[in-house]
ZADO-1210 file (C-alpha; in nm, 4 decimals, padded with zeros to 6 digits):
<atoms>
<atom x="-02.7987" y="-00.5796" z="00.0368" code="MET" pos="1"/>
<atom x="-03.1658" y="-00.6517" z="-00.0777" code="ASN" pos="2"/>
<atom x="-03.1036" y="-00.4193" z="-00.3679" code="TYR" pos="3"/>
<atom x="-02.7516" y="-00.4710" z="-00.4562" code="LEU" pos="4"/>
<atom x="-02.6559" y="-00.4405" z="-00.8078" code="ARG" pos="5"/>
<atom x="-02.4549" y="-00.7659" z="-00.7850" code="LYS" pos="6"/>
<atom x="-02.2584" y="-00.7102" z="-01.1214" code="PRO" pos="7"/>
<atom x="-02.1309" y="-00.3687" z="-01.0187" code="PHE" pos="8"/>
<atom x="-02.0397" y="-00.5037" z="-00.6740" code="PHE" pos="9"/>
<atom x="-01.8573" y="-00.8017" z="-00.8294" code="PHE" pos="10"/>
<atom x="-01.6729" y="-00.5613" z="-01.0693" code="SER" pos="11"/>
<atom x="-01.5707" y="-00.3544" z="-00.7642" code="ALA" pos="12"/>
<atom x="-01.4349" y="-00.6682" z="-00.5691" code="VAL" pos="13"/>
<atom x="-01.2573" y="-00.7494" z="-00.8894" code="ALA" pos="14"/>
<atom x="-01.0707" y="-00.3878" z="-00.9338" code="LEU" pos="15"/>
<atom x="-00.9952" y="-00.3973" z="-00.5652" code="ALA" pos="16"/>
<atom x="-00.7882" y="-00.7240" z="-00.5859" code="ALA" pos="17"/>
<atom x="-00.6438" y="-00.6221" z="-00.9184" code="LEU" pos="18"/>
<atom x="-00.5226" y="-00.3029" z="-00.7908" code="ILE" pos="19"/>
<atom x="-00.3350" y="-00.4842" z="-00.4655" code="VAL" pos="20"/>
<atom x="-00.1789" y="-00.7272" z="-00.7201" code="LEU" pos="21"/>
<atom x="-00.0620" y="-00.4744" z="-00.9383" code="ILE" pos="22"/>
<atom x="00.1030" y="-00.2547" z="-00.6303" code="GLU" pos="23"/>
<atom x="00.2299" y="-00.5781" z="-00.4924" code="SER" pos="24"/>
<atom x="00.3891" y="-00.6790" z="-00.8154" code="GLY" pos="25"/>
<atom x="00.5638" y="-00.3495" z="-00.8732" code="SER" pos="26"/>
<atom x="00.8831" y="-00.4229" z="-00.7087" code="PRO" pos="27"/>
<atom x="00.9221" y="-00.6749" z="-01.0093" code="TRP" pos="28"/>
<atom x="00.7926" y="-00.4358" z="-01.2628" code="LEU" pos="29"/>
<atom x="00.9725" y="-00.1089" z="-01.1628" code="LEU" pos="30"/>
<atom x="01.3002" y="-00.2340" z="-01.0811" code="THR" pos="31"/>
<atom x="01.6525" y="-00.0116" z="-01.2006" code="ASN" pos="32"/>
<atom x="01.9482" y="-00.1872" z="-01.2747" code="GLU" pos="33"/>
<atom x="02.2780" y="-00.0048" z="-01.1860" code="PRO" pos="34"/>
<atom x="02.6140" y="00.0217" z="-01.3822" code="ASN" pos="35"/>
<atom x="02.7485" y="-00.2561" z="-01.1778" code="THR" pos="36"/>
<atom x="03.1004" y="-00.2421" z="-01.3539" code="GLN" pos="37"/>
<atom x="03.1257" y="00.1141" z="-01.2167" code="PHE" pos="38"/>
<atom x="03.0176" y="00.0290" z="-00.9085" code="LEU" pos="39"/>
<atom x="03.2960" y="-00.2677" z="-00.8610" code="GLU" pos="40"/>
<atom x="03.5657" y="-00.0198" z="-00.9238" code="ASN" pos="41"/>
<atom x="03.4350" y="00.2186" z="-00.6531" code="ILE" pos="42"/>
<atom x="03.3009" y="-00.0267" z="-00.4050" code="LYS" pos="43"/>
<atom x="03.5731" y="00.0575" z="-00.1661" code="THR" pos="44"/>
<atom x="03.5075" y="00.3952" z="-00.1469" code="GLU" pos="45"/>
<atom x="03.1337" y="00.3661" z="-00.0715" code="LEU" pos="46"/>
<atom x="02.9663" y="00.3797" z="00.2996" code="PRO" pos="47"/>
<atom x="02.9211" y="00.0447" z="00.4360" code="GLU" pos="48"/>
<atom x="02.5544" y="-00.0711" z="00.3864" code="GLY" pos="49"/>
<atom x="02.5367" y="00.0493" z="00.0473" code="SER" pos="50"/>
<atom x="02.3788" y="-00.2249" z="-00.1895" code="ASN" pos="51"/>
<atom x="02.6003" y="-00.2098" z="-00.4618" code="VAL" pos="52"/>
<atom x="02.5351" y="-00.4231" z="-00.7714" code="GLY" pos="53"/>
<atom x="02.1763" y="-00.4634" z="-00.6658" code="GLU" pos="54"/>
<atom x="01.8623" y="-00.3846" z="-00.8278" code="GLY" pos="55"/>
<atom x="01.6724" y="-00.0858" z="-00.6816" code="VAL" pos="56"/>
<atom x="01.2944" y="-00.0780" z="-00.6982" code="SER" pos="57"/>
<atom x="01.0596" y="00.2041" z="-00.5962" code="GLY" pos="58"/>
<atom x="00.9173" y="00.1783" z="-00.2335" code="LEU" pos="59"/>
<atom x="00.6193" y="00.3995" z="-00.2355" code="ALA" pos="60"/>
<atom x="00.3989" y="00.1683" z="-00.4962" code="VAL" pos="61"/>
<atom x="00.4224" y="-00.1238" z="-00.3226" code="PRO" pos="62"/>
<atom x="00.3345" y="00.0713" z="00.0133" code="ALA" pos="63"/>
<atom x="00.0202" y="00.1547" z="-00.1329" code="LEU" pos="64"/>
<atom x="-00.0610" y="-00.2184" z="-00.1130" code="ALA" pos="65"/>
<atom x="-00.0756" y="-00.2003" z="00.2551" code="LEU" pos="66"/>
<atom x="-00.3766" y="00.0695" z="00.2255" code="LEU" pos="67"/>
<atom x="-00.5576" y="-00.0772" z="-00.0747" code="ASP" pos="68"/>
<atom x="-00.5128" y="-00.4204" z="00.0827" code="GLY" pos="69"/>
<atom x="-00.7689" y="-00.3034" z="00.3738" code="LEU" pos="70"/>
<atom x="-01.0236" y="-00.1684" z="00.1464" code="ILE" pos="71"/>
<atom x="-00.9977" y="-00.5119" z="-00.0533" code="LEU" pos="72"/>
<atom x="-01.0395" y="-00.6510" z="00.2948" code="LEU" pos="73"/>
<atom x="-01.3735" y="-00.4365" z="00.3548" code="THR" pos="74"/>
<atom x="-01.5464" y="-00.5129" z="00.0163" code="VAL" pos="75"/>
<atom x="-01.4515" y="-00.9154" z="00.0886" code="VAL" pos="76"/>
<atom x="-01.6187" y="-00.8652" z="00.4022" code="LEU" pos="77"/>
<atom x="-01.9028" y="-00.7220" z="00.2507" code="MET" pos="78"/>
<atom x="-01.9341" y="-00.9944" z="-00.0066" code="TRP" pos="79"/>
<atom x="-01.9315" y="-01.2421" z="00.2520" code="MET" pos="80"/>
<atom x="-02.3195" y="-01.2271" z="00.3491" code="PRO" pos="81"/>
<atom x="-02.3893" y="-01.3509" z="00.0025" code="LEU" pos="82"/>
<atom x="-02.2125" y="-01.6619" z="00.0438" code="LEU" pos="83"/>
<atom x="-02.2563" y="-01.7398" z="00.4041" code="ILE" pos="84"/>
<atom x="-02.5451" y="-01.6854" z="00.6856" code="THR" pos="85"/>
<atom x="-02.5384" y="-01.3559" z="00.8888" code="ASP" pos="86"/>
<atom x="-02.4399" y="-01.5820" z="01.2146" code="ARG" pos="87"/>
<atom x="-02.1385" y="-01.7465" z="01.0835" code="ILE" pos="88"/>
<atom x="-02.0370" y="-01.3980" z="00.9156" code="HIS" pos="89"/>
<atom x="-02.0607" y="-01.2278" z="01.2817" code="ALA" pos="90"/>
<atom x="-01.7975" y="-01.4619" z="01.3997" code="LYS" pos="91"/>
<atom x="-01.5691" y="-01.4693" z="01.1071" code="VAL" pos="92"/>
<atom x="-01.5740" y="-01.1025" z="01.0504" code="GLN" pos="93"/>
<atom x="-01.3669" y="-01.0470" z="01.3768" code="GLY" pos="94"/>
<atom x="-01.1084" y="-01.2859" z="01.3343" code="VAL" pos="95"/>
<atom x="-01.0192" y="-01.2093" z="00.9694" code="VAL" pos="96"/>
<atom x="-01.0133" y="-00.8625" z="01.0262" code="THR" pos="97"/>
<atom x="-00.7847" y="-00.9268" z="01.3346" code="LEU" pos="98"/>
<atom x="-00.5693" y="-01.1400" z="01.1493" code="PHE" pos="99"/>
<atom x="-00.5198" y="-00.9307" z="00.8216" code="VAL" pos="100"/>
<atom x="-00.4932" y="-00.6051" z="01.0426" code="SER" pos="101"/>
<atom x="-00.2420" y="-00.7557" z="01.2551" code="VAL" pos="102"/>
<atom x="-00.0241" y="-00.8609" z="00.9233" code="SER" pos="103"/>
<atom x="-00.0693" y="-00.5258" z="00.7460" code="VAL" pos="104"/>
<atom x="00.0492" y="-00.3435" z="01.0731" code="LEU" pos="105"/>
<atom x="00.3404" y="-00.5546" z="01.0802" code="PHE" pos="106"/>
<atom x="00.4447" y="-00.4913" z="00.7045" code="VAL" pos="107"/>
<atom x="00.3655" y="-00.1121" z="00.7369" code="ALA" pos="108"/>
<atom x="00.6065" y="-00.0921" z="01.0483" code="ILE" pos="109"/>
<atom x="00.8688" y="-00.3035" z="00.8750" code="LYS" pos="110"/>
<atom x="00.8340" y="-00.0915" z="00.5502" code="THR" pos="111"/>
<atom x="00.8780" y="00.2312" z="00.7663" code="ILE" pos="112"/>
<atom x="01.1839" y="00.1572" z="00.9063" code="PHE" pos="113"/>
<atom x="01.3110" y="00.0217" z="00.5646" code="TYR" pos="114"/>
<atom x="01.2262" y="00.3214" z="00.3764" code="ALA" pos="115"/>
<atom x="01.3871" y="00.5343" z="00.6899" code="ILE" pos="116"/>
<atom x="01.6962" y="00.2949" z="00.6489" code="ALA" pos="117"/>
<atom x="01.6966" y="00.3334" z="00.2520" code="SER" pos="118"/>
<atom x="01.6617" y="00.7044" z="00.3034" code="LEU" pos="119"/>
<atom x="01.9680" y="00.7505" z="00.5145" code="THR" pos="120"/>
<atom x="02.1868" y="00.5651" z="00.2815" code="VAL" pos="121"/>
<atom x="02.0657" y="00.7702" z="-00.0069" code="MET" pos="122"/>
<atom x="02.1194" y="01.1137" z="00.1790" code="ILE" pos="123"/>
<atom x="02.4590" y="00.9689" z="00.3131" code="THR" pos="124"/>
<atom x="02.5713" y="00.8784" z="-00.0334" code="LEU" pos="125"/>
<atom x="02.4634" y="01.2167" z="-00.1932" code="LEU" pos="126"/>
<atom x="02.6357" y="01.4256" z="00.0605" code="THR" pos="127"/>
<atom x="02.9721" y="01.2416" z="00.0690" code="THR" pos="128"/>
<atom x="03.1915" y="01.3663" z="-00.2099" code="PRO" pos="129"/>
<atom x="03.3172" y="01.2496" z="-00.4573" code="ILE" pos="130"/>
<atom x="03.2689" y="00.8828" z="-00.4704" code="PHE" pos="131"/>
<atom x="02.9540" y="00.8742" z="-00.2639" code="GLY" pos="132"/>
<atom x="02.7818" y="01.1306" z="-00.4877" code="THR" pos="133"/>
<atom x="02.8868" y="00.9340" z="-00.7916" code="ILE" pos="134"/>
<atom x="02.7986" y="00.6237" z="-00.6595" code="GLY" pos="135"/>
<atom x="02.4418" y="00.7477" z="-00.5714" code="TYR" pos="136"/>
<atom x="02.3845" y="00.8862" z="-00.9206" code="LEU" pos="137"/>
<atom x="02.4782" y="00.5376" z="-01.0648" code="VAL" pos="138"/>
<atom x="02.2508" y="00.3223" z="-00.8314" code="VAL" pos="139"/>
<atom x="01.9497" y="00.5626" z="-00.7263" code="TYR" pos="140"/>
<atom x="01.9679" y="00.8446" z="-00.9887" code="GLY" pos="141"/>
<atom x="01.8004" y="00.6564" z="-01.2797" code="SER" pos="142"/>
<atom x="01.4610" y="00.5915" z="-01.0919" code="PHE" pos="143"/>
<atom x="01.2071" y="00.4414" z="-01.3677" code="GLU" pos="144"/>
<atom x="00.9754" y="00.7550" z="-01.3291" code="ARG" pos="145"/>
<atom x="00.8173" y="00.6756" z="-01.6545" code="GLY" pos="146"/>
<atom x="00.7027" y="00.3461" z="-01.5978" code="SER" pos="147"/>
<atom x="00.6059" y="00.4535" z="-01.2122" code="ALA" pos="148"/>
<atom x="00.4152" y="00.7209" z="-01.3853" code="ALA" pos="149"/>
<atom x="00.2343" y="00.4525" z="-01.6249" code="ILE" pos="150"/>
<atom x="00.1417" y="00.2206" z="-01.3102" code="ALA" pos="151"/>
<atom x="00.0051" y="00.5090" z="-01.0825" code="LEU" pos="152"/>
<atom x="-00.1975" y="00.6371" z="-01.3951" code="SER" pos="153"/>
<atom x="-00.3501" y="00.2984" z="-01.4155" code="SER" pos="154"/>
<atom x="-00.3935" y="00.2551" z="-01.0563" code="LEU" pos="155"/>
<atom x="-00.5805" y="00.6081" z="-01.0256" code="MET" pos="156"/>
<atom x="-00.8066" y="00.4932" z="-01.3065" code="ILE" pos="157"/>
<atom x="-00.8729" y="00.1300" z="-01.1391" code="LEU" pos="158"/>
<atom x="-00.9419" y="00.3143" z="-00.8215" code="LYS" pos="159"/>
<atom x="-01.1812" y="00.5562" z="-00.9793" code="ILE" pos="160"/>
<atom x="-01.3592" y="00.2805" z="-01.1512" code="GLY" pos="161"/>
<atom x="-01.3771" y="00.0866" z="-00.8160" code="PHE" pos="162"/>
<atom x="-01.5410" y="00.3658" z="-00.6399" code="ALA" pos="163"/>
<atom x="-01.7890" y="00.4234" z="-00.9336" code="ILE" pos="164"/>
<atom x="-01.8635" y="00.0410" z="-00.9533" code="SER" pos="165"/>
<atom x="-01.9236" y="00.0800" z="-00.5712" code="LEU" pos="166"/>
<atom x="-02.1874" y="00.3622" z="-00.5828" code="VAL" pos="167"/>
<atom x="-02.3642" y="00.1714" z="-00.8671" code="LEU" pos="168"/>
<atom x="-02.3783" y="-00.1267" z="-00.6797" code="ALA" pos="169"/>
<atom x="-02.5708" y="00.0297" z="-00.3837" code="HIS" pos="170"/>
<atom x="-02.5930" y="00.4226" z="-00.3185" code="GLN" pos="171"/>
<atom x="-02.6205" y="00.3644" z="00.0574" code="GLN" pos="172"/>
<atom x="-02.2329" y="00.2766" z="00.0332" code="PHE" pos="173"/>
<atom x="-02.1908" y="00.6485" z="00.0395" code="LEU" pos="174"/>
<atom x="-02.3559" y="00.6560" z="00.3950" code="GLN" pos="175"/>
<atom x="-02.0595" y="00.4223" z="00.5193" code="ASN" pos="176"/>
<atom x="-01.8271" y="00.6887" z="00.6459" code="LYS" pos="177"/>
<atom x="-01.5472" y="00.4596" z="00.7277" code="GLY" pos="178"/>
<atom x="-01.5619" y="00.3105" z="00.3593" code="LEU" pos="179"/>
<atom x="-01.5895" y="00.6620" z="00.1846" code="VAL" pos="180"/>
<atom x="-01.2849" y="00.7987" z="00.3849" code="LEU" pos="181"/>
<atom x="-01.0321" y="00.4964" z="00.3253" code="ILE" pos="182"/>
<atom x="-01.0999" y="00.5153" z="-00.0402" code="VAL" pos="183"/>
<atom x="-01.0549" y="00.8679" z="-00.0186" code="PHE" pos="184"/>
<atom x="-00.7110" y="00.8255" z="00.1621" code="SER" pos="185"/>
<atom x="-00.6101" y="00.5736" z="-00.1021" code="SER" pos="186"/>
<atom x="-00.6994" y="00.8207" z="-00.3750" code="LEU" pos="187"/>
<atom x="-00.5251" y="01.0704" z="-00.1888" code="LEU" pos="188"/>
<atom x="-00.2093" y="00.8730" z="-00.1276" code="ALA" pos="189"/>
<atom x="-00.1978" y="00.7523" z="-00.4911" code="THR" pos="190"/>
<atom x="-00.1754" y="01.1590" z="-00.5881" code="MET" pos="191"/>
<atom x="00.0961" y="01.2188" z="-00.2899" code="VAL" pos="192"/>
<atom x="00.3079" y="00.9459" z="-00.4601" code="VAL" pos="193"/>
<atom x="00.2553" y="01.0786" z="-00.8097" code="SER" pos="194"/>
<atom x="00.3481" y="01.4131" z="-00.7124" code="PHE" pos="195"/>
<atom x="00.6689" y="01.3071" z="-00.5154" code="LEU" pos="196"/>
<atom x="00.7669" y="01.0986" z="-00.8095" code="GLN" pos="197"/>
<atom x="00.6848" y="01.3436" z="-01.0803" code="GLY" pos="198"/>
<atom x="00.7966" y="01.6886" z="-00.9436" code="PHE" pos="199"/>
<atom x="01.1298" y="01.6550" z="-00.8202" code="PRO" pos="200"/>
<atom x="01.4715" y="01.6472" z="-01.0416" code="PRO" pos="201"/>
<atom x="01.4967" y="01.2791" z="-01.1713" code="LEU" pos="202"/>
<atom x="01.8090" y="01.2464" z="-00.9571" code="ILE" pos="203"/>
<atom x="01.6253" y="01.2855" z="-00.6295" code="LEU" pos="204"/>
<atom x="01.3103" y="01.0977" z="-00.7289" code="VAL" pos="205"/>
<atom x="01.4633" y="00.7806" z="-00.5431" code="SER" pos="206"/>
<atom x="01.4674" y="01.0236" z="-00.1993" code="ILE" pos="207"/>
<atom x="01.1059" y="01.1498" z="-00.2481" code="THR" pos="208"/>
<atom x="01.0185" y="00.7926" z="-00.3454" code="ASP" pos="209"/>
<atom x="01.1242" y="00.6798" z="00.0021" code="ALA" pos="210"/>
<atom x="00.9424" y="00.9662" z="00.1601" code="ILE" pos="211"/>
<atom x="00.6285" y="00.8915" z="-00.0170" code="ALA" pos="212"/>
<atom x="00.6610" y="00.5521" z="00.1196" code="ALA" pos="213"/>
<atom x="00.6951" y="00.6326" z="00.4963" code="ILE" pos="214"/>
<atom x="00.3756" y="00.8875" z="00.4463" code="VAL" pos="215"/>
<atom x="00.1686" y="00.5940" z="00.2827" code="VAL" pos="216"/>
<atom x="00.2913" y="00.3719" z="00.5404" code="ALA" pos="217"/>
<atom x="00.2182" y="00.5830" z="00.8482" code="ILE" pos="218"/>
<atom x="-00.1379" y="00.6322" z="00.7031" code="SER" pos="219"/>
<atom x="-00.1621" y="00.2628" z="00.6721" code="SER" pos="220"/>
<atom x="-00.0718" y="00.2086" z="01.0301" code="VAL" pos="221"/>
<atom x="-00.3338" y="00.4466" z="01.1330" code="VAL" pos="222"/>
<atom x="-00.6294" y="00.2693" z="00.9409" code="TRP" pos="223"/>
<atom x="-00.4923" y="-00.0558" z="01.0738" code="THR" pos="224"/>
<atom x="-00.5351" y="00.0639" z="01.4256" code="LEU" pos="225"/>
<atom x="-00.8716" y="00.1612" z="01.3523" code="LEU" pos="226"/>
<atom x="-00.9412" y="-00.1846" z="01.1984" code="PHE" pos="227"/>
<atom x="-00.7999" y="-00.3481" z="01.5023" code="LEU" pos="228"/>
<atom x="-01.0141" y="-00.1614" z="01.7353" code="ARG" pos="229"/>
<atom x="-01.3253" y="-00.2718" z="01.5012" code="GLY" pos="230"/>
<atom x="-01.2253" y="-00.6283" z="01.5222" code="SER" pos="231"/>
<atom x="-01.1628" y="-00.6530" z="01.8935" code="ILE" pos="232"/>
<atom x="-01.4907" y="-00.4876" z="01.9740" code="LYS" pos="233"/>
<atom x="-01.6549" y="-00.7395" z="01.7005" code="SER" pos="234"/>
<atom x="-01.4874" y="-01.0388" z="01.8684" code="LEU" pos="235"/>
<atom x="-01.5874" y="-00.9087" z="02.2275" code="TYR" pos="236"/>
<atom x="-01.9485" y="-00.8610" z="02.1271" code="GLY" pos="237"/>
<atom x="-01.9599" y="-01.1947" z="01.9730" code="THR" pos="238"/>
<atom x="-01.7949" y="-01.3608" z="02.2791" code="TYR" pos="239"/>
<atom x="-02.0408" y="-01.1958" z="02.5186" code="PHE" pos="240"/>
<atom x="-02.3519" y="-01.2525" z="02.3046" code="LYS" pos="241"/>
<atom x="-02.2307" y="-01.6439" z="02.3146" code="THR" pos="242"/>
<atom x="-02.1625" y="-01.6576" z="02.6596" code="VAL" pos="243"/>
<atom x="-02.5017" y="-01.4690" z="02.7411" code="LYS" pos="244"/>
<atom x="-02.7217" y="-01.7233" z="02.5331" code="MET" pos="245"/>
<atom x="-02.5273" y="-02.0560" z="02.7130" code="THR" pos="246"/>
<atom x="-02.6511" y="-01.8974" z="03.0649" code="LYS" pos="247"/>
</atoms>
């Protein structure tokens, strides 16, 4: 960190935080309002569990916040040695990583089950003629693909800017294979979401969006388990050194 270019590094941290904020706030920005009056007329014909009359928001973009939250955690932990001593940082790093990893893991698993449940409801509606199909088209058939595309394009630009800022801050970040791989995973996940929302016919985008959310959440679970392993090893190492020093 002796040759760290701080303005670029602080820019990377700010961009990482902004990315997570946008992704976390996307359910409020990308919500479709169904035709509730029509739904009330056919409510009794729809399968039980259908959320008639409720706004429908995309699942995939918020799921990206899980993966990018881990990236934000990584750069914040890199930032901490500039604020605190290495001794305190070694103790705090394992605890913070463990807490965040467990939280992200819980939310990721919840996202997977919620997306699977939503996918099941959508497929059931779509394949249940006549009112089920009509209900699906009214509730899920008008996905805000344009707004989602704008959000995803903005996120991709911010993520590229984050990666460039990180490299400009210190070229040795490229030698951190874990950081490079998780940033690449985030970019790839964003492209997968963009493809699954942009390629299918509009009436099927809600279904492919749920599939994209499952893919992103599973990727987040894999990375979270790696973070958990690292935090446990860090805590064990810190504990072992503390015990050794007290003897």
